[in-house]
C-alpha positions as CSV (number, residue, x, y, z in Angstrom):
1,M,9.9,17.7,-23.9
2,I,11.3,15.6,-26.4
3,E,8.8,14.9,-28.9
4,E,9.1,11.7,-30.5
5,K,8.9,10.9,-34.5
6,P,5.3,9.6,-35.9
7,K,5.6,6.2,-37.3
8,N,3.3,6.5,-40.2
9,A,0.8,9.1,-42.4
10,Q,-2.2,8.8,-39.7
11,A,0.5,10.2,-36.8
12,V,1.6,12.8,-38.6
13,A,-1.7,14.2,-39.5
14,E,-3.0,13.9,-36.2
15,I,0.5,16.0,-34.8
16,G,-0.5,18.7,-37.3
17,E,-4.3,19.1,-36.5
18,I,-2.9,19.4,-32.8
19,K,-0.5,22.2,-34.0
20,A,-2.7,24.1,-36.3
21,A,-5.4,24.1,-33.0
22,E,-2.9,26.0,-30.9
23,S,-1.6,28.1,-33.2
24,G,-5.3,29.0,-34.1
25,K,-3.8,28.5,-38.4
26,P,-4.0,25.3,-40.6
27,T,-0.4,24.2,-41.3
28,M,1.4,22.0,-44.2
29,R,4.4,19.8,-43.6
30,V,7.3,21.6,-46.2
31,K,10.4,19.6,-47.2
32,V,12.9,20.8,-49.5
33,Y,15.8,19.2,-50.6
34,S,18.3,17.8,-52.8
35,P,20.4,14.0,-53.5
36,F,22.9,15.2,-50.4
37,R,21.1,18.3,-48.3
38,V,18.2,18.9,-47.1
39,Y,17.6,23.0,-46.8
40,Y,14.1,23.2,-45.0
41,E,11.6,20.5,-43.6
42,E,9.4,22.0,-41.3
43,D,5.4,23.1,-40.8
44,S,4.8,25.7,-42.2
45,Y,1.6,28.2,-43.2
46,S,2.7,29.1,-46.8
47,I,4.8,28.9,-49.6
48,S,5.4,30.7,-52.8
49,A,7.3,29.8,-56.2
50,V,7.5,30.6,-59.5
51,N,6.4,28.1,-62.3
52,A,6.1,28.2,-66.3
53,T,2.8,30.1,-65.7
54,G,4.3,32.6,-63.0
55,P,4.4,33.2,-59.2
56,F,2.1,31.1,-56.8
57,D,1.3,30.5,-53.3
58,I,0.4,27.3,-51.6
59,L,-1.5,27.6,-48.6
60,P,-2.8,24.1,-45.9
61,H,-5.6,22.3,-47.0
62,H,-4.6,22.6,-51.5
63,H,-5.5,20.4,-53.4
64,N,-3.0,17.4,-55.1
65,F,-0.6,19.5,-57.3
66,M,2.4,18.5,-58.9
67,T,4.6,21.2,-61.1
68,L,7.7,22.1,-62.2
69,L,9.5,24.9,-60.7
70,E,11.5,27.9,-62.6
71,S,14.6,29.7,-61.0
72,C,13.3,31.5,-58.4
73,I,13.5,32.7,-55.0
74,V,11.0,30.3,-52.6
75,V,9.6,32.0,-49.6
76,I,8.6,29.7,-47.4
77,R,6.4,31.3,-43.9
78,P,6.8,29.2,-41.0
79,A,4.3,28.6,-38.0
80,G,5.6,29.1,-34.6
81,V,5.9,32.1,-32.4
82,G,8.3,34.6,-34.2
83,A,9.9,32.0,-37.0
84,R,10.9,34.4,-39.9
85,E,10.7,33.7,-43.1
86,Q,12.6,31.6,-45.0
87,K,13.8,32.2,-48.3
88,I,15.9,29.5,-50.9
89,R,17.4,30.6,-54.1
90,I,17.0,27.9,-56.7
91,S,17.7,27.0,-60.2
92,G,14.8,24.6,-61.0
93,G,12.9,22.2,-59.7
94,L,10.2,19.8,-58.9
95,M,7.0,20.2,-56.6
96,Y,4.8,18.0,-55.1
97,V,1.5,19.0,-53.0
98,K,-0.2,16.2,-51.3
99,A,-2.7,15.8,-48.3
100,D,-1.1,19.3,-46.7
101,K,2.7,17.8,-47.1
102,V,4.6,20.0,-49.9
103,T,7.7,18.2,-51.3
104,I,10.6,20.4,-53.6
105,F,12.9,18.8,-55.3
106,L,16.0,20.3,-56.3
107,D,18.8,19.1,-58.8
108,I,17.3,16.7,-60.4
């Protein structure tokens, strides 16, 4: 089955709600990228990282949030049956969370 990419934010939100309903757990869209490479872009259940105050987690429905990330291993728990935990070693970055979307900018 070919899945069309949504054209607007409302469509993205609706697709996220459908996927959450299918699995029974809410998800959020996570994107980790640098200027020349996308490291990760999928729906996920949670993400863990480290900022100046220490380790923290982001879950679906998190409040709007922005932070500078320290050198760490970012751990992403992808949605989906049999999906394996993803680990990305970073030397620092910027994390932005808004409306069940987590964006991490690297190499800035």
